[in-house]
C-alpha positions as CSV (number, residue, x, y, z in Angstrom):
1,X,0.0,0.0,0.0
2,X,1.1,3.6,-0.7
3,X,1.1,6.0,2.3
4,X,0.7,9.8,1.8
5,X,2.2,12.2,4.2
6,X,-0.6,14.7,5.0
7,X,1.3,16.7,7.5
8,X,2.4,19.4,5.0
9,X,-1.2,20.0,3.9
10,X,-2.3,20.2,7.5
11,X,0.4,22.7,8.2
12,X,-0.6,24.8,5.3
13,X,-4.3,24.6,6.4
14,X,-3.3,25.7,9.9
15,X,-1.3,28.6,8.4
16,X,-4.2,29.8,6.3
17,X,-6.6,29.5,9.2
18,X,-4.2,31.4,11.4
19,X,-3.9,34.2,8.8
20,X,-7.7,34.3,8.4
21,X,-8.3,34.5,12.1
22,X,-5.7,37.2,12.4
23,X,-7.3,39.2,9.6
24,X,-10.7,38.9,11.2
25,X,-9.3,40.0,14.5
26,X,-7.6,43.0,12.8
27,X,-10.8,44.0,11.0
28,X,-12.8,43.7,14.2
29,X,-10.3,46.0,15.9
30,X,-10.4,48.5,13.0
31,X,-14.1,49.0,12.1
32,X,-13.4,52.0,9.8
33,X,-10.9,50.1,7.7
34,X,-13.3,47.1,7.6
35,X,-16.1,49.3,6.3
36,X,-13.9,50.9,3.6
37,X,-12.6,47.5,2.4
38,X,-16.2,46.2,2.3
39,X,-17.3,49.2,0.4
40,X,-14.4,48.9,-2.1
41,X,-15.3,45.2,-2.5
42,X,-18.9,46.0,-3.1
43,X,-18.0,48.6,-5.8
44,X,-15.7,46.0,-7.4
45,X,-18.5,43.4,-7.4
46,X,-20.9,46.0,-8.9
47,X,-18.3,46.8,-11.6
48,X,-17.8,43.1,-12.3
49,X,-21.5,42.5,-12.4
50,X,-21.9,45.3,-15.0
51,X,-19.1,43.9,-17.2
52,X,-20.4,40.3,-16.9
53,X,-23.9,41.4,-17.8
54,X,-22.6,43.3,-20.8
55,X,-20.5,40.3,-21.9
56,X,-23.5,38.0,-21.6
57,X,-25.7,40.3,-23.6
58,X,-23.1,40.7,-26.3
59,X,-22.6,36.9,-26.5
60,X,-26.1,35.8,-26.2
61,X,-28.4,38.6,-27.3
62,X,-26.0,39.7,-30.0
63,X,-25.9,36.2,-31.6
64,X,-29.6,35.8,-31.3
65,X,-30.2,39.1,-33.0
66,X,-27.9,38.2,-35.9
67,X,-29.7,34.9,-36.4
68,X,-33.2,36.3,-36.6
69,X,-34.6,38.0,-39.7
70,X,-36.7,40.5,-37.8
71,X,-35.9,44.2,-37.9
72,X,-37.2,45.2,-34.5
73,X,-34.4,43.4,-32.5
74,X,-31.7,44.9,-34.8
75,X,-33.2,48.4,-34.1
76,X,-33.4,47.8,-30.4
77,X,-29.8,46.7,-30.3
78,X,-28.7,49.6,-32.5
79,X,-30.2,52.0,-30.0
80,X,-28.7,50.1,-27.0
81,X,-31.9,49.2,-25.4
82,X,-30.6,45.9,-23.9
83,X,-27.3,47.5,-22.8
84,X,-29.1,50.4,-21.1
85,X,-31.4,48.0,-19.3
86,X,-28.5,45.9,-18.1
87,X,-27.1,48.8,-16.1
88,X,-29.8,48.1,-13.5
89,X,-27.8,45.1,-12.3
90,X,-24.8,46.9,-10.7
91,X,-27.3,49.4,-9.2
92,X,-29.3,46.6,-7.6
93,X,-26.0,45.0,-6.4
94,X,-25.1,48.2,-4.5
95,X,-28.6,48.8,-3.3
96,X,-28.9,45.5,-1.6
97,X,-25.2,45.1,-0.8
98,X,-24.8,48.3,1.1
99,X,-27.0,47.0,3.9
100,X,-24.6,44.0,4.4
101,X,-21.6,46.2,5.1
102,X,-21.1,46.4,8.9
103,X,-20.2,49.6,10.7
104,X,-21.7,52.0,8.2
105,X,-23.7,54.9,9.6
106,X,-27.4,54.5,9.1
107,X,-27.7,58.0,7.4
108,X,-24.9,57.0,4.9
109,X,-26.8,53.8,4.1
110,X,-30.0,55.8,3.5
111,X,-28.3,58.2,1.3
112,X,-26.7,55.4,-0.8
113,X,-30.1,53.7,-1.1
114,X,-31.7,56.9,-2.2
115,X,-29.1,57.5,-4.8
116,X,-29.5,53.9,-6.0
117,X,-33.2,54.4,-6.3
118,X,-32.6,57.5,-8.3
119,X,-30.2,55.4,-10.4
120,X,-32.8,52.8,-11.0
121,X,-35.2,55.5,-12.3
122,X,-32.5,56.9,-14.6
123,X,-31.8,53.4,-16.0
124,X,-35.5,52.8,-16.6
125,X,-35.9,56.3,-18.2
126,X,-32.9,55.7,-20.5
127,X,-34.2,52.2,-21.5
128,X,-37.7,53.5,-22.2
129,X,-36.1,56.4,-24.2
130,X,-34.3,53.9,-26.3
131,X,-37.5,51.9,-26.7
132,X,-39.4,55.0,-27.9
133,X,-36.7,56.0,-30.3
134,X,-36.5,52.4,-31.7
135,X,-40.3,52.2,-32.0
136,X,-40.4,55.5,-33.9
137,X,-37.7,54.4,-36.3
138,X,-39.5,51.1,-36.9
139,X,-42.7,52.9,-37.6
140,X,-40.9,55.3,-40.0
141,X,-39.6,52.4,-42.0
142,X,-43.2,50.9,-42.3
143,X,-45.7,51.8,-45.0
144,X,-48.1,53.3,-42.5
145,X,-45.7,56.2,-41.8
146,X,-46.3,57.6,-45.3
147,X,-49.7,58.8,-44.2
148,X,-49.3,59.2,-40.4
149,X,-45.9,60.5,-39.2
150,X,-45.3,60.0,-35.5
151,X,-42.0,61.8,-35.0
152,X,-43.7,64.6,-33.1
153,X,-45.5,62.1,-30.8
154,X,-42.2,60.3,-30.1
155,X,-40.4,63.6,-29.3
156,X,-43.3,64.7,-27.1
157,X,-43.3,61.4,-25.3
158,X,-39.6,61.6,-24.6
159,X,-40.1,65.1,-23.1
160,X,-42.9,63.8,-20.9
161,X,-40.8,60.8,-20.0
162,X,-37.8,62.9,-18.8
163,X,-40.1,65.3,-16.9
164,X,-41.7,62.4,-15.0
165,X,-38.3,60.8,-14.6
166,X,-36.9,64.0,-13.2
167,X,-39.7,64.2,-10.7
168,X,-39.2,60.6,-9.6
169,X,-35.4,61.2,-9.2
170,X,-36.0,64.2,-7.0
171,X,-38.6,62.3,-5.0
172,X,-36.1,59.4,-4.5
173,X,-33.3,61.7,-3.4
174,X,-35.4,63.8,-1.1
175,X,-37.5,60.9,0.2
176,X,-40.7,62.8,-0.7
177,X,-43.8,61.2,-2.2
178,X,-44.0,61.5,-6.0
179,X,-47.6,62.4,-5.6
180,X,-46.6,65.4,-3.4
181,X,-44.0,66.3,-6.0
182,X,-46.6,66.2,-8.8
183,X,-48.9,68.4,-6.8
184,X,-46.2,70.9,-6.4
185,X,-45.4,70.5,-10.1
186,X,-49.0,71.3,-10.9
187,X,-48.7,74.6,-9.0
188,X,-45.6,75.4,-11.1
189,X,-47.4,74.6,-14.3
190,X,-48.3,78.2,-15.0
191,X,-44.6,79.1,-15.2
192,X,-44.0,76.0,-17.4
193,X,-46.7,77.0,-19.7
194,X,-44.9,80.3,-20.4
195,X,-41.5,78.6,-20.7
196,X,-42.7,75.7,-22.9
197,X,-45.4,77.6,-24.7
198,X,-44.0,77.0,-28.2
199,X,-43.3,73.3,-27.4
200,X,-46.9,72.8,-26.2
201,X,-48.4,74.6,-29.2
202,X,-46.1,72.5,-31.5
203,X,-47.3,69.3,-29.8
204,X,-50.9,70.3,-30.5
205,X,-50.0,71.2,-34.1
206,X,-48.2,67.8,-34.6
207,X,-51.3,66.0,-33.3
208,X,-53.5,68.1,-35.6
209,X,-51.3,67.5,-38.6
210,X,-51.2,63.7,-37.9
211,X,-54.9,63.3,-37.1
212,X,-56.2,65.2,-40.1
213,X,-53.4,64.0,-42.4
214,X,-52.6,67.6,-43.4
215,X,-49.0,66.9,-44.3
216,X,-46.5,64.1,-44.9
217,X,-42.9,63.8,-45.6
218,X,-42.4,64.3,-49.3
219,X,-45.4,66.6,-49.8
220,X,-45.0,69.7,-51.8
221,X,-46.2,72.7,-49.7
222,X,-46.3,76.4,-50.2
223,X,-46.2,78.8,-47.3
224,X,-45.3,82.3,-48.7
225,X,-45.2,84.0,-45.3
226,X,-42.4,81.7,-44.2
227,X,-40.6,81.7,-47.6
228,X,-41.3,78.0,-48.1
229,X,-42.0,76.4,-51.4
230,X,-40.8,72.8,-51.8
231,X,-40.8,69.3,-50.4
232,X,-41.3,68.5,-46.7
233,X,-38.1,66.6,-45.7
234,X,-38.7,66.4,-41.9
235,X,-41.7,66.7,-39.6
236,X,-40.4,67.2,-36.0
237,X,-42.0,68.4,-32.8
238,X,-40.6,71.9,-32.8
239,X,-39.8,72.4,-36.5
240,X,-40.8,71.3,-39.9
241,X,-38.1,71.4,-42.6
242,X,-38.9,72.2,-46.2
243,X,-36.4,71.9,-49.0
244,X,-37.2,74.7,-51.5
245,X,-36.9,74.3,-55.2
246,X,-33.6,76.3,-55.1
247,X,-32.3,73.6,-52.8
248,X,-32.3,75.8,-49.7
249,X,-34.0,74.6,-46.6
250,X,-36.6,76.5,-44.6
251,X,-37.2,75.6,-41.0
252,X,-40.7,76.5,-39.9
253,X,-41.9,76.3,-36.2
254,X,-44.5,73.5,-36.1
255,X,-47.0,75.6,-34.2
256,X,-47.1,78.1,-37.2
257,X,-49.1,75.5,-39.1
258,X,-52.0,76.1,-36.6
259,X,-52.3,79.8,-37.2
260,X,-50.9,80.4,-40.7
261,X,-52.3,79.1,-44.0
262,X,-50.4,76.8,-46.3
263,X,-51.0,75.0,-49.5
264,X,-50.4,71.3,-49.9
265,X,-50.1,70.0,-53.5
266,X,-50.3,66.3,-52.5
267,X,-53.9,65.8,-53.7
268,X,-53.0,67.3,-57.1
269,X,-50.3,64.6,-57.5
270,X,-52.7,61.9,-56.3
271,X,-55.5,63.0,-58.7
272,X,-53.3,62.4,-61.7
273,X,-54.1,65.8,-63.2
274,X,-52.4,69.2,-63.0
275,X,-54.2,72.4,-63.9
276,X,-53.4,74.6,-66.8
277,X,-54.8,78.1,-66.3
278,X,-53.4,80.8,-68.6
279,X,-54.9,83.4,-70.9
280,X,-53.8,85.0,-74.1
281,X,-55.0,88.5,-74.8
282,X,-56.7,89.2,-78.2
283,X,-56.6,92.6,-79.8
284,X,-60.3,93.5,-79.9
285,X,-59.8,95.6,-83.1
286,X,-59.1,92.3,-84.9
287,X,-62.5,90.7,-83.9
288,X,-65.0,90.5,-86.8
289,X,-67.6,88.4,-88.5
290,X,-66.5,85.6,-90.8
291,X,-66.8,86.2,-94.6
292,X,-68.0,83.4,-96.9
293,X,-64.4,82.7,-97.9
294,X,-63.4,82.3,-94.3
295,X,-66.2,79.9,-93.7
296,X,-65.3,77.8,-96.7
297,X,-61.6,77.7,-95.6
298,X,-62.4,76.7,-92.0
299,X,-64.6,73.9,-93.2
300,X,-61.4,72.2,-94.3
301,X,-59.9,72.4,-90.8
302,X,-60.2,68.9,-89.3
303,X,-60.8,70.2,-85.8
304,X,-63.5,72.6,-87.1
305,X,-65.3,70.5,-89.7
306,X,-68.1,69.2,-87.4
307,X,-68.4,72.5,-85.6
308,X,-68.7,74.5,-88.8
309,X,-71.4,72.1,-90.2
310,X,-73.4,72.2,-87.0
311,X,-73.1,76.0,-86.7
312,X,-74.0,76.6,-90.3
313,X,-77.1,74.4,-90.0
314,X,-78.1,76.1,-86.7
315,X,-77.7,79.6,-88.1
316,X,-79.5,78.9,-91.4
317,X,-82.5,77.5,-89.4
318,X,-82.6,80.5,-87.1
319,X,-82.2,83.1,-89.9
320,X,-84.8,81.4,-92.0
321,X,-87.4,81.6,-89.2
322,X,-86.6,85.0,-87.9
323,X,-85.6,87.1,-90.9
324,X,-88.0,88.4,-93.5
325,X,-85.2,89.5,-95.9
326,X,-81.9,87.6,-96.4
327,X,-80.2,90.9,-96.9
328,X,-81.1,92.0,-93.3
329,X,-77.6,91.4,-92.0
330,X,-78.0,93.5,-88.9
331,X,-80.6,91.1,-87.4
332,X,-78.9,87.9,-88.7
333,X,-76.8,85.6,-86.6
334,X,-73.4,85.1,-88.0
335,X,-70.2,83.4,-87.1
336,X,-67.3,85.4,-85.7
337,X,-63.6,84.7,-85.9
338,X,-63.2,84.8,-82.1
339,X,-66.0,82.3,-81.6
340,X,-64.6,80.0,-84.2
341,X,-61.1,80.3,-82.7
342,X,-62.5,79.4,-79.3
343,X,-64.1,76.3,-80.7
344,X,-60.9,75.4,-82.5
345,X,-58.9,75.7,-79.2
346,X,-61.5,73.6,-77.3
347,X,-61.4,70.8,-79.9
348,X,-57.6,71.0,-80.0
349,X,-57.4,70.5,-76.3
350,X,-59.9,67.6,-76.4
351,X,-57.8,65.8,-78.9
352,X,-54.5,66.5,-77.2
353,X,-53.0,63.2,-75.8
354,X,-51.5,65.0,-72.8
355,X,-54.8,66.6,-71.6
356,X,-56.8,64.8,-68.9
357,X,-60.1,63.7,-70.5
358,X,-62.0,63.3,-67.2
359,X,-61.3,66.7,-65.7
360,X,-62.7,70.2,-66.4
361,X,-61.8,71.6,-69.8
362,X,-63.0,74.9,-71.1
363,X,-61.9,77.9,-73.1
364,X,-63.6,81.1,-71.8
365,X,-63.5,84.8,-72.2
366,X,-62.7,87.0,-69.2
367,X,-63.6,90.6,-68.7
368,X,-61.9,92.8,-71.4
369,X,-59.5,95.4,-70.3
370,X,-56.8,97.8,-71.6
371,X,-54.7,94.8,-72.7
372,X,-57.5,93.4,-74.9
373,X,-59.9,90.4,-74.5
374,X,-58.5,87.6,-72.3
375,X,-59.1,84.2,-73.7
376,X,-58.4,81.8,-70.9
377,X,-57.5,78.1,-71.3
378,X,-58.6,76.1,-68.3
379,X,-57.7,72.4,-68.4
380,X,-55.7,69.6,-66.7
381,X,-52.7,67.8,-68.0
382,X,-52.5,64.0,-67.3
383,X,-48.9,64.3,-66.2
384,X,-48.2,65.9,-62.8
385,X,-44.4,65.9,-63.1
386,X,-43.2,69.4,-63.0
387,X,-40.8,69.3,-65.9
388,X,-43.2,67.3,-68.1
389,X,-46.1,69.6,-67.1
390,X,-44.2,72.8,-68.1
391,X,-43.3,71.2,-71.4
392,X,-46.9,70.3,-72.2
393,X,-48.1,73.7,-71.3
394,X,-45.5,75.4,-73.4
395,X,-46.3,73.2,-76.4
396,X,-50.0,73.9,-76.2
397,X,-49.5,77.7,-76.1
398,X,-46.8,77.6,-78.8
399,X,-49.5,76.1,-81.1
400,X,-52.3,78.4,-80.0
401,X,-50.3,81.6,-80.4
402,X,-49.0,80.5,-83.7
403,X,-52.5,79.6,-85.1
404,X,-54.1,82.9,-84.0
405,X,-53.3,84.8,-87.3
406,X,-55.1,82.1,-89.3
407,X,-58.4,83.4,-87.8
408,X,-57.7,87.0,-88.6
409,X,-56.9,87.8,-85.0
410,X,-54.0,89.5,-83.4
411,X,-52.4,88.8,-80.0
412,X,-52.2,92.0,-78.0
413,X,-49.0,93.2,-76.5
414,X,-47.8,96.6,-75.3
415,X,-45.9,98.5,-78.1
416,X,-42.2,98.4,-77.8
417,X,-39.6,100.9,-79.1
418,X,-39.3,99.0,-82.4
419,X,-43.1,99.4,-83.0
420,X,-42.8,103.2,-82.6
421,X,-39.7,103.2,-84.8
422,X,-41.6,101.3,-87.5
423,X,-44.6,103.6,-87.3
424,X,-42.4,106.7,-87.7
425,X,-40.6,105.3,-90.7
426,X,-43.8,104.3,-92.4
427,X,-45.0,107.9,-92.1
């Protein structure tokens, strides 16, 4: 049999026991040093707990997030929700561990517990803040956000969260009831209304905008009093940013949208039609009745063929039943060049492939003035793109202005220096 000599182990055990007993005796004799060492040990444990929790989260939660195909866990990790929530562990370690340290004054323990309670509130507030921010980002990435932006609600909720958190922190540090603090806060609300007046109004405006769907990111709005004319690029609690067509950015206080008028062009884009409303001015000295040669010539216009036949038949029937003498021209109904031109433009627009055929279309006369007789074209293009719309409008008026002389009409424009020069030379 093999025999082991256990005397060295027993000697070592006796030495360790002796050192331990000596250390206990020294700590009992020096209570302040014992308390300081215990406090340092507690802080070290809290630090190690914090590091261990962070390591576990990085190893377990991080791997789990990478394996899933969901977006919400990625966004929560990106905004450090889990990491912020993990900070409650060292706070709990100190909160419960400080009572185990012997020799600490009761008042000091109460202060530490109060600070740790405040720390728990701060940890909870920061975690909820990350949760709100992540929720707002997830909503912004969804299809629902195109119609109902909630950025203003998220920002308002964060402000309320930090206000309530601040009250709870003060209550924890002072040992007062949060209800009592809230009652004092209510008494202070009049001052807060003055300080946060714009923020409160902006919150109401954000709610109004979201509830009634008055504006979305990407909408084209006009607000002349604010110098804004362009696309909405951000809807925040305190400000709405508009990128103007010259690529400048106008920042408008959100509460301004409660009191000031603005125009939103979104419904125009959704309707599929964009309005053309422009007039050309006809020199009234060029308006006259049509001669027989004019009528015969216009009958060969494709856009006027049906109109001329119908009008000729209508006028012949009227004149035959109302006139005793065919030579009584003053009482006869006759075609005019301005009326025929108006019919031509109407038919031209109806046949145009870029004009919306299910929206209002008319060519009308407005009140005459010093510039002549306004002939207004009112129609809608079927392309709402700005560049395409301007091209359609320009092509239409290029043709209309060019065809005016064919009807014996003249477009009015104020005389220029060259006109006076030509008149003087002709004399």
